[in-house]
N, C-alpha and C positions, 0 to 999 in steps of 0.2 A: 503357624498364624503369622498372620503380619505383623511387624514391630510395632508395639504401641505408639502412637505419635506419629506414626508414618502414614500418611495418606497418599493417595492417587494424585489430589490435588498439589500435596506439597512436593511431590516429586516433580511436577509438571513445574510447578514454579521455580524449583531450585534449577531444573535442568534448563528454563529458559534464561535464568540469571548467568549459569555457567557459560551458556551457547553465544551470549553477548560479548563475554569476555574472551572464548577463545574461538570463536566460530564455529557455527553449526555443522560442518563436514566433520571438524575435529571433537564432536561429542561423542562419548562413548558409555556405554554403561558402567563400565567402572569406574570412571572420572565421576559419573554422578553418584555411584554410592561411596566413593569417597568425600565428596562433598559432602553427603549426608552423613557420614560416619556410620554406614551399615554395611553390613555384608553384601555381598552380589546376590546370593539366593534371596535374600530379605526384599531385594528392590524388584525381581523377577516376579514376586508376588503382586505387583502393581502395575508394571509395565513390562509386556511380553518380550517386545525386542527393542534394538536401538531404532530399527527402521517404524516401528511404530511411535514411540518417542519423538523423532525427527518429524513425522507426518503430524503428529499433535500442534508441536510448536509450528509448524509451517502454515496449519489450518488458523490458529490462534492469531498469528501475524496477517494471515490475510484478511481474516474476518476485521480485524482492526484498522487496517487501511480502507477496507470498504465502508467501515462505518463512518471513517473521517470524511471521506470524500463524499457519501451520500449527503450527511448533515451539511455539508457547504453547498450541495447543489439544491438543497430545499428551499423553494420558492424562487428559483432561477431557471432560464432558459438560455439557450444559444451562448453568445459570448461572454454573458454574464455568468452563467454557469459554469463554462469551460475556465474562466479567468479564476473563479472560486473554488474549484476544484484542483486547478492547478496548485493554488495556495497552500489547500490543506494538504494536497499530496507531497508537495516539497517540503513542506513544514515537518510532516510526520517522517519523512523518509530521511530527511537530513538530523532531524533528532534521535532517529531510532536506527541507524544503520546496520546493524545487526537484524533486526527485526524486519527490515525493509527486506535485505537480501532472503530471508526465510518465507517472507510473502511471495516472491517471483518464484519459488519453486513450482514446478508443475505436479499437478495431481497423477499421481499413478492409472494406469487404464483400467478402467472399471471402478473407480474411486468417487463414486457420484456425490458425497457429500463435499469431498475437496473441491470437485469440480464445480458446485453450486455455490461455493462461498469465493472461488476464484473469478467466477463468472458474475457475480455481483457485482465486483468492480468494472468489467467490461461494461455490464448493462447501464452502470450509472453514466458513462462517457456516452455510450449511444444512445441513453433517453436525454440527455442535455442536448444533443445534436438534432436529435428527431423533434423535440419540442421546438426548434426555431423553424421547422417545415421544410427542412433538406427532402429532397426527391424521396427515393426508394430505399429499402432496408438495406439492400448491399450495400449503396453508397454511404448510406450512414455508418456501417460496419466497418468502411473501410477508412471513413473519417476518424471513428473512435480509435481504430487502431493507429493511425497517425498521430493522434492526440495523444495516445499511451507511450507511444515509441518514443516522440519527441521529449517527455516528462520523464521516462524512466532513463535516457540517454544523459539528459541534464543533472538530474540527482544522483545517479551513478558517479557523475564526473565529479560532481561538488563532493558527493560524501567521501571519497576516495582521493581528495583535495588533488584532482588530476588536471585541475586548470593551470596550476603553477602559480597562481596568484589569486588571493581573496578579494582583491581590489574591485570593485564595482561588479561585483557578482549580482547583485539585486537588480542592478540596471541590465546586466546581459538576459537576465530571466523573464524581466518586464518585456524586454524586446522580445525575446523569444517567443512570450504568449501571444504578444501583438501581432507577429508574424503569423503563428499558428492559427489563430482566427482568421487572419486574413487569407492563408492558404486553405483554410475549411471553408471558404466564402460564406464566414458568417461576418455581422459587423464587429470590426475590430474593437479589440479588447483596450480601455482607457489607456492612456499612457502616465496616469498619476504615479506616482513613486511609493506605491505602497504594495508593491508584489514583494514583499520579501516573506522568511518563514517565520517571524512574528507579526507581519504586517495585517492590513485590514482588508474588508473585501469589496468587491466592485460594487458600484451602483445597481440596481434590479432594474430589471427589463419587464414593461407591464404586460408581456403577452402570456404564452401559455406556462403552465405552472407543473412542476414536478413532484409527484406523489413520493413519499418516503418508501426505501427498499428494504 
């Protein structure tokens, strides 16, 4: 019988916290069992393998990121949506670096649930660009990928302190997003100094609206 007080949700919660401390790639079933103060066989009554546990953590992280940017995009389109998404993306990634790394783990082949969760992130970017009236679906996908790649590169460098200096990182981010919207052939994002991890959102644009995802 499973240990009294030990539940599937508790195992996941403790494993997530531990993975943020030591890194998801260093997470083991033994380490989780020690964290919970239980014997390894008791843990296997709730989680079948370390691969299953890492997958669960990765899907939760990807869903959290997807929810953050989808909420930021609601009621916006074009550069306004990209600007708001970028702020939300950066804020979440910088505040939760371990979760962000977990969110970027690709789904295993045939893992359709994980694929759908990760795909929701991409669809938010594509929907923001499509709502601006940009040409065909292929071009929209290309632009969405460019936006995600730009943000991923920036937040990865920032969260690993690879810029070398924290001076004017907000300004660099603001200019990066301004340049991104120009490169995507959207109306450039505002130059106002509010694109920080704790910042505000950009002005709304009064055209097409995004539905929730």
